[in-house]
Every structure is written in structure tokens, then in C-alpha cells.
C-alpha positions as CSV (number, residue, x, y, z in Angstrom):
1,M,0.0,0.1,0.0
2,Q,1.1,3.7,-0.7
3,Q,2.6,5.4,2.2
4,Q,0.2,8.2,2.4
5,V,1.9,10.4,5.2
6,S,5.8,11.3,5.7
7,T,7.3,11.8,8.9
8,D,10.6,13.7,9.3
9,I,12.5,13.1,12.7
10,F,15.1,15.0,14.9
11,K,16.2,13.1,17.7
12,F,18.4,14.3,20.8
13,E,19.5,11.1,22.7
14,V,21.5,11.3,26.3
15,E,22.3,8.6,28.9
16,D,20.5,9.1,32.3
17,G,18.5,12.3,31.1
18,V,15.5,13.1,29.0
19,A,15.2,12.4,25.4
20,E,13.7,15.6,23.0
21,Y,12.2,14.8,19.2
22,H,10.8,16.7,16.7
23,A,8.7,16.0,13.9
24,I,7.2,16.9,11.0
25,L,3.9,15.0,9.5
26,R,3.6,15.3,5.9
27,V,0.5,13.8,4.0
28,T,2.0,13.1,0.8
29,N,-1.3,12.3,-1.4
30,P,-3.2,15.9,-1.8
31,R,-5.7,14.1,-3.6
32,L,-7.5,12.5,-0.6
33,T,-10.2,14.1,1.1
34,Y,-9.7,16.1,4.3
35,T,-11.2,13.1,6.1
36,E,-8.5,10.3,5.0
37,Q,-5.5,13.0,5.3
38,V,-7.0,13.4,8.7
39,D,-7.4,9.8,9.5
40,H,-4.0,9.0,7.9
41,L,-2.2,11.4,9.6
42,L,-3.7,10.7,13.4
43,A,-2.7,6.9,12.3
44,A,0.9,8.0,11.2
45,Y,1.3,9.4,14.5
46,A,-0.1,6.7,16.4
47,R,2.7,4.7,15.0
48,L,5.6,7.1,15.4
49,V,4.7,7.1,19.6
50,S,3.7,3.4,19.1
51,E,6.6,1.7,17.2
52,E,9.1,4.6,16.4
53,L,9.6,5.9,19.5
54,P,7.8,3.9,22.3
55,G,7.8,5.7,25.6
56,T,7.5,9.1,24.4
57,V,5.1,12.1,25.0
58,A,3.9,14.9,23.2
59,V,4.8,18.1,24.6
60,M,3.1,20.5,21.8
61,K,1.5,19.4,18.6
62,R,0.4,22.5,15.9
63,F,-1.9,21.3,13.1
64,F,-2.1,23.7,9.9
65,L,-5.0,23.6,7.9
66,S,-5.7,24.8,4.6
67,D,-9.1,26.0,5.8
68,A,-10.3,25.7,9.6
69,A,-13.6,26.9,9.0
70,N,-14.7,23.5,7.5
71,Q,-11.5,21.9,8.9
72,A,-11.0,22.8,12.6
73,A,-14.3,21.1,14.4
74,H,-13.8,17.3,13.3
75,L,-10.0,17.7,13.8
76,Q,-10.7,18.9,17.5
77,A,-13.2,16.4,18.1
78,L,-11.5,13.8,17.0
79,L,-8.3,15.0,19.7
80,L,-10.4,14.9,22.3
81,E,-10.6,11.1,22.3
82,S,-6.7,11.9,24.7
83,V,-5.0,14.0,25.9
84,D,-1.5,14.4,24.4
85,G,0.5,17.2,24.8
86,A,-1.1,21.2,24.1
87,I,-2.7,21.3,21.1
88,S,-2.8,24.1,18.5
89,I,-4.9,25.0,15.2
90,V,-4.1,27.0,12.9
91,E,-5.2,27.8,9.1
92,Q,-2.0,28.0,7.8
93,P,-2.4,25.9,4.2
94,P,0.3,24.0,3.6
95,L,2.1,24.6,0.7
96,D,2.1,20.9,-1.2
97,G,-1.4,21.2,-2.4
98,T,-2.3,18.9,0.8
99,K,-4.9,20.0,3.6
100,I,-3.0,19.2,7.4
101,A,0.4,18.6,8.4
102,L,1.7,18.3,11.7
103,W,4.4,20.1,13.8
104,V,5.3,17.7,17.2
105,Y,7.5,18.1,20.1
106,L,8.1,14.7,22.0
107,Q,10.3,13.7,25.3
108,R,11.0,10.6,26.9
109,G,11.4,10.5,30.7
110,V,8.6,13.4,31.6
111,Q,5.7,14.2,33.5
112,T,2.5,15.5,32.2
113,R,-0.8,17.1,33.3
114,V,-3.3,19.2,32.3
115,L,-3.4,22.4,34.6
116,P,-6.6,23.6,36.1
117,H,-6.8,26.3,33.2
118,G,-5.7,24.0,30.6
119,D,-2.3,24.5,29.9
120,Y,0.0,21.5,30.0
121,E,2.5,20.9,32.4
122,V,5.6,18.8,31.6
123,S,7.9,18.7,34.3
124,H,11.5,16.4,35.4
125,S,14.7,17.5,37.8
126,A,13.9,20.9,38.9
127,Y,11.7,22.4,35.8
128,R,8.2,22.6,35.2
129,H,7.8,23.3,31.7
130,L,4.0,25.1,31.1
131,W,2.7,24.6,27.4
132,S,0.1,27.2,26.5
133,A,-2.1,26.7,22.9
134,S,-4.5,27.9,20.8
135,N,-5.4,30.9,22.8
136,W,-8.3,33.1,21.6
137,N,-11.6,35.9,22.5
138,K,-13.5,38.2,20.7
139,A,-13.1,41.4,21.4
140,A,-14.0,43.6,18.8
141,K,-10.5,44.7,17.8
142,S,-7.2,42.9,17.1
143,E,-5.6,45.4,20.0
144,Y,-8.4,44.5,22.5
145,Q,-7.5,40.7,21.7
146,M,-3.7,40.6,21.9
147,R,-4.0,42.7,25.1
148,L,-6.8,40.4,27.1
149,L,-4.6,37.0,25.2
150,F,-1.7,38.6,27.3
151,N,-3.2,39.5,30.7
152,D,-4.7,36.1,30.6
153,Y,-2.2,34.5,30.3
154,I,0.4,36.7,32.6
155,M,-3.0,35.9,35.4
156,R,-2.4,32.1,34.7
157,L,1.5,32.5,35.2
158,T,0.6,33.5,38.6
159,E,-1.1,31.4,39.5
160,Q,1.4,29.1,39.0
161,G,4.4,31.0,40.3
162,C,6.0,32.4,37.2
163,R,6.4,36.2,35.7
164,L,6.2,36.8,32.3
165,A,9.3,38.4,32.0
166,D,11.3,36.1,34.3
167,N,9.6,32.9,33.0
168,C,8.3,33.0,29.6
169,I,10.9,32.0,26.6
170,R,8.7,31.7,23.4
171,T,5.4,33.2,22.3
172,W,3.5,33.0,18.8
173,I,1.5,35.2,17.8
174,F,-1.4,34.1,14.6
175,V,-3.4,37.0,13.2
176,Q,-5.8,36.9,10.4
177,N,-5.6,39.6,7.9
178,V,-1.8,40.1,9.0
179,D,-1.7,43.3,6.8
180,V,-4.4,45.1,8.3
181,N,-4.4,43.5,12.2
182,Y,-1.1,43.4,13.2
183,A,-0.7,47.4,14.3
184,G,-3.0,46.9,16.8
185,V,-1.1,43.6,17.8
186,V,2.1,45.5,18.8
187,K,0.7,48.7,19.8
188,A,-1.1,46.2,22.7
189,R,1.7,43.8,23.0
190,N,4.0,46.8,23.3
191,E,1.9,48.6,25.9
192,V,1.5,45.3,28.3
193,F,5.0,44.3,28.1
194,H,6.0,47.9,29.4
195,T,3.6,47.5,32.2
196,Q,5.8,43.8,33.0
197,N,9.2,45.8,33.2
198,L,9.9,44.2,29.2
199,T,11.8,47.0,27.1
200,E,14.6,47.9,25.1
201,N,16.7,48.1,28.5
202,T,15.6,44.9,30.0
203,H,14.8,42.1,27.2
204,F,11.8,41.2,25.6
205,I,10.8,37.7,24.0
206,A,11.5,35.2,21.3
207,S,8.2,34.9,19.1
208,T,7.0,35.0,16.1
209,G,4.2,37.2,14.5
210,I,2.7,36.0,11.6
211,A,-1.2,35.6,9.4
212,G,-3.0,32.9,10.8
213,R,-6.5,32.3,11.1
214,H,-8.6,30.8,13.4
215,A,-12.1,28.5,12.4
216,D,-14.4,31.6,14.0
217,P,-13.9,34.8,11.8
218,E,-14.4,37.0,14.9
219,V,-11.4,35.7,15.8
220,L,-8.6,37.8,14.8
221,V,-5.8,36.9,17.3
222,Q,-4.4,33.4,18.4
223,F,-2.0,33.0,21.0
224,D,0.3,30.2,22.3
225,A,3.3,30.3,24.4
226,Y,6.0,28.7,26.8
227,A,7.2,28.9,29.7
228,I,9.5,27.5,32.8
229,N,9.1,27.7,36.0
230,G,12.7,26.6,37.9
231,I,14.9,28.7,35.8
232,Q,17.1,31.0,37.2
233,P,17.5,34.2,35.0
234,E,21.5,33.4,34.1
235,Q,20.4,30.3,32.5
236,V,18.4,32.6,29.6
237,H,20.2,34.7,27.3
238,Y,18.9,36.6,24.6
239,L,20.6,36.4,20.6
240,Y,20.9,39.4,18.8
241,A,23.3,39.6,15.6
242,P,24.0,42.9,15.5
243,T,26.3,42.7,11.9
244,H,23.0,41.5,10.3
245,L,19.7,42.6,12.5
246,N,19.0,45.4,14.3
247,P,17.3,46.0,17.3
248,T,13.6,44.8,16.8
249,Y,12.8,48.0,19.2
250,E,14.3,50.9,16.2
251,Y,11.0,50.0,13.9
252,G,8.7,50.2,16.8
253,V,8.0,45.8,17.8
254,S,9.1,44.8,21.2
255,F,10.1,40.9,20.7
256,E,14.1,39.2,20.8
257,R,15.5,37.7,17.6
258,G,16.4,34.6,19.9
259,T,17.3,33.0,22.7
260,Y,18.8,30.1,24.3
261,V,19.2,28.3,27.9
262,D,21.1,26.4,29.3
263,Y,20.8,23.4,31.2
264,G,23.2,21.3,33.0
265,D,23.2,18.5,30.5
266,R,21.7,20.8,27.0
267,R,21.5,24.1,25.5
268,Q,18.3,24.6,23.9
269,V,17.7,28.0,20.9
270,F,14.5,29.5,20.2
271,I,15.0,31.1,17.3
272,S,12.0,34.0,16.5
273,G,10.5,34.3,12.5
274,T,13.2,35.1,11.2
275,A,13.0,37.6,7.3
276,S,15.5,38.9,4.6
277,I,16.5,42.4,7.3
278,N,19.9,43.7,7.6
279,N,20.5,45.8,10.6
280,K,19.5,49.1,9.7
281,G,16.0,47.0,9.9
282,E,15.7,47.3,6.4
283,V,13.8,44.3,3.9
284,V,16.7,43.2,1.7
285,H,16.0,42.2,-2.1
286,P,12.6,43.2,-2.2
287,G,10.7,41.3,-4.5
288,D,13.4,38.4,-4.8
289,V,12.8,35.1,-2.5
290,R,15.7,33.1,-3.7
291,K,17.7,36.4,-2.5
292,Q,15.6,36.7,0.5
293,A,15.9,33.4,1.1
294,L,19.6,33.2,1.4
295,R,19.9,36.3,3.1
296,M,17.4,34.7,5.8
297,W,19.1,31.8,5.9
298,E,22.2,33.9,7.1
299,N,20.8,35.9,9.3
300,V,19.7,32.5,11.0
301,E,23.0,30.9,10.8
302,T,24.2,34.4,12.3
303,L,22.1,33.8,15.6
304,L,22.8,30.2,15.9
305,A,26.6,31.0,15.7
306,E,26.1,32.9,18.8
307,A,24.5,30.5,20.6
308,E,27.9,28.8,19.6
309,C,24.9,25.9,16.9
310,T,24.7,25.7,13.4
311,Y,22.4,24.4,11.4
312,D,23.2,20.8,12.2
313,H,21.8,21.5,16.1
314,V,18.6,22.5,14.2
315,A,15.9,20.4,15.3
316,H,12.9,21.6,12.8
317,M,12.2,24.6,10.5
318,I,8.9,25.9,9.5
319,V,8.7,27.8,6.9
320,Y,6.2,31.0,6.1
321,L,5.3,32.2,2.4
322,R,3.6,35.2,1.3
323,D,2.8,33.7,-2.0
324,A,2.7,30.5,-3.0
325,A,3.9,30.6,-6.6
326,D,7.5,30.9,-5.0
327,Y,6.9,27.4,-3.6
328,M,8.7,25.2,-6.1
329,V,12.0,27.8,-5.8
330,V,12.0,27.9,-1.8
331,K,11.1,24.1,-1.8
332,E,14.0,23.1,-4.1
333,M,16.3,25.4,-1.7
334,Y,15.9,23.7,0.9
335,E,15.9,20.3,-0.3
336,E,19.4,21.0,-1.2
337,R,20.8,22.5,1.3
338,F,18.5,21.0,4.7
339,P,17.5,17.7,3.3
340,H,17.6,15.6,6.6
341,T,16.0,18.5,8.8
342,P,12.4,17.8,9.7
343,K,10.4,21.4,7.9
344,V,6.7,22.2,6.7
345,F,5.9,25.3,4.1
346,L,2.9,27.2,4.9
347,L,1.0,29.9,3.0
348,A,1.4,32.7,6.0
349,P,2.3,36.2,4.7
350,V,4.8,37.6,6.6
351,C,3.7,41.3,8.8
352,R,5.6,43.3,6.6
353,P,4.7,42.9,2.4
354,G,7.8,43.4,1.5
355,W,9.3,40.1,3.6
356,L,8.1,36.9,0.9
357,I,9.8,34.7,3.1
358,E,10.4,34.4,6.8
359,M,11.5,30.6,9.3
360,E,11.5,29.9,12.5
361,C,13.3,27.3,14.3
362,M,14.2,25.6,17.2
363,A,17.7,24.2,18.0
364,V,19.5,21.4,21.0
365,K,22.9,20.9,21.8
366,A,24.8,18.5,23.9
367,I,26.6,20.4,26.9
368,S,28.4,19.8,30.2
369,N,27.5,22.9,32.7
370,N,28.1,21.5,36.9
371,Q,26.1,25.2,37.6
372,Y,22.4,23.9,36.6
373,P,20.3,21.0,37.1
374,K,19.9,18.3,34.2
375,Y,17.3,19.3,31.9
């Protein structure tokens, strides 16, 4: 029988420690109906955790749909059968012509539970990792929705003994009609961050702000986040790459280009959504997706190098394109340079129209540091 789903896996395994895995699952036959594609994808995921990676649990899943209004409810009904990681569902159509794809982050050697407010806790060693996914509301404007999302998240963190500035490592913000609604998101985030002592003189939070749609058209903003309880300030470091990138506050936004966290046995790196930009905040190579991709790779490589990592340490890549017509060109470029890295290509305009392509990634590298508890 023809394989209907491809599964690409990154593995990080250590002796006497938590193993972690990233997998991208993609349907290979776009002629299947949506329900058939979902069934095959979830069956492939079940095989992944039972046969390929036994003993693992998902800590975060993100499903990418081509038409959330007609697809999300069916998927949610199927996922209710088991609680398995924080679950994010967003309309960002896979560019290979299929209707659904999945990024999943799995670990072995951890304890998990769902917290009262719905966030997902992953605990081991001295740490409690808090994953929050698919948060939304229906306030009147994107600005109000973003402000309410942050305020609610701050309260939930407080309940867990955490603070936004001290414990939140990464956010993802999905904006319906990003060309129209992103300005409201930026305004709300800037104002909330100022109240939380997140400023140009302290630090911000690694983030991706990108086009993405909820099933309900009144939802203009969706929000996912990751925080760590038990982390010490000296374990968290921020990436700047000043030869290639400028501080984000110089063009009115508030996020870090990247963040890495050191544990006793590993370094985890979170690269924000990164595009073809220079250290003056200008779009580089407008109108040329090939050259923009090359500059974007160089920017990401420079950020990784600041964390003493390379592309060999990258666990997965999520690539966003504004124009579906650029897919084949970009896919060929990625397959040539990164043939073995799990990756997915999505239709999702970036926050500035001139950027034709953006990517985000996570990386992990083994280190030995007796100053901190193991991961």
C-alpha cells in the first residue's frame, strides 16, 4: 500500500536524561479527502509514538490546516479522545497542496498533566515546563484581543508562581489578515510589555508574529506560549546578531531575535520568525524570493552561531511564504541545503508586505554545565 504520510524526525538522546524529538508529519497524497488525510495523519502519529518512539509523550503539537472554518471542528472532535500535549490548531495552508500537516515536539522521561486552566505541564528535574496553546477571544479589535490574551496569560503564569518577564521563553502570535490587524497586535504587546518591565533596557521575548486564521472569523488573534518554572535568570540568554540584524524596538516592535536556555546537560535555542532584513531594519532584496531566502538563512545562521550552534543542531524548521507561487523554488533550495532537517512550508504572509519569506526554528546542543540542574 502506498505510504500516505511522510514523517521526518530529529532525535536528541542522552544517557541518564530526558530525550527529545521533533517530527514533521505531512500527507503525501493531496487527492485524498480531508477526512481521509486526517485519518492517515493521526494513524501515522499513533505509529510514531507506539513503534518508532515508544515511551515518548507529546509536549506540543501544532496542526496546520488549509481551511480551518470547515476542518477544525472535525479535528478537534478526534483529538478529544486523548489528552496528549498542548494542541495548537491554525489555518496556515501547507504549500504542497494537502489539507493538513503537523509539527510535534515529544519527550521521554517526563511527567505531564493538564493544569486547571487548560495549559499543559511537563515536569522533570528542577523544572516545570508550561505550554499554552490555541488561546483566543472575540473582543472588538485585534488590539483588544491581544491585550486580553496577554493579561489572561499573565494571570495564569502568576497562578503557577511565574512572571512574564522571568519565565516566558517563547510566544507565537497568529493574526488574521496580518496586513490589517498586525498594527493593533504590536500596540497592545508594546503597552502590556511596558507594564511588565519588558523594555529595550531589559529584554523582550522570542516570538513569531505571522498570518494565521482561526475557524471563527471573529477571532483576529491566536496565541501560543512556552514558559519555564524553576529557571534562573543566568540560564537565559538573548541573541542579537548585530552585524546582520537591528534591535526590534528600532522599528516599533518588541520581541527578541532569539533566546537560548542552558541546562546542566543541554542548550536549547529558540529562533524567532526571521526574514530578509539587515541591521538597519530594512528589507533586503525586495521582490526576489531566492535572494531573500539566502539572506534569511545567513541571518538565522548568525543567530545560531551566537549560541555556539550550527544548522546541524536545528531540530525543525517552519517556513512561511507570502506567495504560493514561490513554493517550488523555495522547496528546491531547502531540499538541497537541508535535506535531512524536518521542515514544513506554509502559506502565511509575514508582518511586513515586502518580506516574501520567513522561517523559525528550534535547536538543541549537548553541553556539560554543573552550575545548573539537568534538563
